[in-house]
N, C-alpha and C positions, 0 to 999 in steps of 0.2 A: 474406449481405445479407438485409435484411428489408424487406418492403413491407407497410404496414398503415396504417389510419387512425389519427389522433392518439389516439383513446380506447383503442385496443388496442395501441399501439406499445410494444414491449419489446425489449430487447437490451442490448449493451454496446459500448463503443468504446474503443480505445486511442489517446489523443490526446497530442499534444506541447504541454504547457502552456508558454507563453512566460513569461519573467521579467517582473515588474512588475505582476502581477495575482494576487489571492488565489485559492486553489482554489475557494472558495465562489462568488466572482463569475464565475470562468471557467466553472464547471459551470452556473451560472444562465444565462449567455449561450448555452451550447450547448443547454441544455434548452429555451429559448424557441424555438429553431429547429425543435423537434419538436412544439411545441404547448403551450399554457398548462396543459393538463390532465395532461401526462405527468410522473409522478414521476421524480426524479433523485437520484443519490447518487454518491459516489466511493469508491475503495478506498485511502485513505491520503493525508492532506493533504500538499501541497507548499507551503512558505512562499512568500510573495509574491515574494521576490527570486530564488527558485529556478525552474528550468525542467525539462522532461523528461516522462517517462512518467506519465500520470495515467489510471488506469482509471476510466471513467465508466459508470455503470449507469443504465438507464432502464426505467420501467414495472415489470413484475413482476420484472425482474432486480435491482431494488434489494434484494430479499429474499435475494440471494446475496452481499450485501456482506461478511458475515463470512468467507466462504470466499475471496473475492478478497483481502480485507484481511489475512488471516492469512499470505499468501505472503511469502517473503523479498524483500528489495529490494536494488538495486545503485545506487551513486552514484559520480560523480567530483566532487571538491570541491577548492577552493583555500583553504588555511588561511593567513591573514595573521598573522605573528608580530610581537610588539612591542606590541600593544594588545588589550584586551578590552572589549567593549561589553556593556551590560546585557541586550541581546537575543541576544548572541553572533553577530550578523550585521552586514552593512553599514548597516542601518537604525537601529541603536541609538546610545545615547550612550556615549562612552568612559568607563569606570569604573576602568581600571588600565592602566599601561604598564610595559614591562620591556625588557631587552636582547633582541636577536634571537639565537637559538641557532645554533651551527654545525651543519654537516651531520652530523658524527660524533655529536653529542648527540641529534639528531633520529632518526637511524637506531638508536641505542641505546635510545631510548624506545619505538619502535613495537612490538616483540615483546610487551610487557605488555598491549597492547590487542587482541591476537588471541585468539580462542577465547571462552570464557565469562567475562564480566566483569560487574561491578556498575557501573551508570551512573546518575548523578543527572540527571533531565531539567532543561532550562533553566527559570529562573524564569518566563520568558515562554513558556509552553507550555500545552497544553490539559488536562494532568493535573489531577485533582481533589485539593484539599486541604481537608478538613473540609467537603465538599459544594460547594466553589466552585472554579472554574477558577483555576489558578495565575496565568495572565496577568491575570485580573481583580483578584486581590489585589495583584499587582505594580504595576498601573496606579494603584492606590490608595495606593501608596507603602509598603505593608506589607512586612515582611521575609518573603521567600519562599524556602524551602529544601526542594524536593521530595525525598522519600526515594529513595536509590539503589535500583535494581531490576535484576534480571538480564536481560542481553541477550547475544546471541552474534554475534561478528564472525567470519564464516567466512573472510574474507580481507581483508587490508589491505596495499596496495602503494604505495610511494612512486614516483611517476612522474617528478617533477622537483622541484628546489629551487633557486630563483633569487630574489635580492633580497628575502629574507625571506618568500617565498611558496612553500608546499609544495603541489604537486598530488598528491592521493591517489586511489586507486580502492578502493572498499569494497563488500563483499558482506556482508549482515547480516540478522538476523531482524527481524520487525516490531517496532515500538516503539523502535527504536534512533534516537537523536537525533544526527545528524552534527554539529550545533552543539555539543552536549556533548562529542563526540569531539574536536573541534577545541580546545575549552577545556582538556580533560584532557591531551591530548598536549602542548600548550604548557606547562601547569603541570609536567608530568613532565620537560620540558626546562629547567626553571627560568625560563620565560618566561611571557608572556601571549599569548593568541591568540583569533581569531574567524574565522568563515567570510567569505571574500571573494566566493565564487561556489559554487553547488551545482547539479548536474544529476543527476536520477534517470535511470539508464540501463536499468533493468529493474524490473518488478514481477511476481514469480512467473515464469510462462513467457513473459511479454510484454516484449519489448525495445524499445529506441528504434527499431529497424529496422521494428517492427510499427506504430509510432505514426504517426498522420496529423496533418497540420496542421489547425488550427481553421478555416482558410480554406475555405469551401465545404462545411463539415460539414452533413449533413442525414440524413434517415431512411435513405437508401440506404447510409449508411456504418456502420450498426449491424450487429453480429455476434450469432450465437447460439452458445451453448456447444457445443464439440465434445468428443469423447472424449479427444483429445489435450490440449485445454485443461484438462479435469477432472483428468487425471492430473498435469499440470503444477502444478495447484493442490493436489496432495496427496490428491485424492479417489480412491477406488476406483470402478470402472465396472461397470455391469451392464446388459445389453441384453435387452429383452423382445420377444416375438413380437407379431404384430398383435393377437391376442385379449387378451393380458395388457396390452398397451399401452393398449387402450381401457378395460380394467377399472381399471388404475392411474390413468388420467386422471379416471375417475369416482369415485375414492376408495374402491374396494372394499378391505376389510380385507386386509392383506398376507398373513395366514396362509391366506387362501383362494386365493392365487396360488401355483401349484405351484413356480415357479422360486425363490421365496423360502424354501421349506421347507428346501432344501439349500444356500442361499447362505452361503458361508463366506468372506467378504472383510472386510478392515478397515473399520470404520465411521469416517466417513460414506461413503455410496455415491451417486454420481451415476447416475441411471437414464435410459436412452435407449430409445426405441421403434423401431419399424420405420422404416427410412430414416434412422436415427441422429438422430432428433428428440429434443432434451432434454426429459424429462418432469418431473424433479424430483429431490429428495434424500431419502434414507431414512437412518435411524440405528438402531443396535441398542439395544434396551431389554431387558436381561437376555439371554434366549435367543431373543427375538423381534425382529422388525423393525417399525419404525413410521415413518410419514410425518413428515419434517421440514417439507416443503411440496411442493405440486404446481405445476409450471410449466405443463406440458401444452399442446399445440397451438400452439407458437410457430413452426412452420415457415412 
C-alpha cells in the first residue's frame, strides 16, 4: 500500500474491469480518483464488451508498462457459432452466417490452434497499417486485412459446448486476439463465429483473485513492485545494500557499484534496495550494465 500526495503518487493496481466500458474510459475514471496530475496507463487493452483483470499503472509506474504488458495473458471466452460480425464481437454488424458445427468437428479443429501459430488481427483493432490504425481505416469503409503475425497459444481447453456456444479457456502470449481465435476456429469447423463474451482471468502473475473492484478504489489500493512480482513478469532480481541503494537512486554510474561488476543475470534486471524497496530497472549493454530508468524512493 502507498500513501502519498497526488503529485508524488506512484504504483499499480490490479482491477476488475466491468463489461460495458472501454479500458481508456475505465482507466480515466480510476485516475481521477488519485488526482488530476497523476499520470496513468494500463498493461493491455480489454475491449468494451469484455471484463476482467486490467493492470493499471500510475505516476512513475507508467514507465514500467512495457514490462507489465509483455507478460502472458489468460482468458475465458464464449464463442457463438453461426454468425460473424465485422468486429468479431457482440457489438458489430453481421457480415456472414453459416451452419453450426457439431461437437466432433469443433474438437477436431482445436489442436491446430495450440502452440505457435500465425494469426491475423481483426480489422477493428489497434494494429498499424501504413501508419494508420486498422480500426480507423475500417470505420472509413476501407478494405482492411492486417497481416498475420506469430503468437503462441500455451493452452486451449474446451470447457463446454451447448446450443452453438463454446466456452473455452486460453493461455497465450501478448498480442493474441481472442476475437481472431474465435473467427479462425469457426472457419476451421466450416462455420462462422464471433465472441459472445470475454473475461481476462490473468495478466502475467496477477490473477482475477488479485483483482479489486473499482468501487471504493483510492490511493490506499496502490501497490509497489515486489521481488515476486518482478520474477512473475520475467525479470531477474538484484538486491543492493544501503550504500549502493543510495548511490543507485542518485544515478551513480553502475560500473562504480561493486555488486554490478560481478552481476551475471539475464537482462533486464529489477533492482531492489534495503527493505526490498523497488529502485528501478537495468539492462545489459555489451559487457556492462546501464540504467533503463530509476524509480527510487517509492516506499
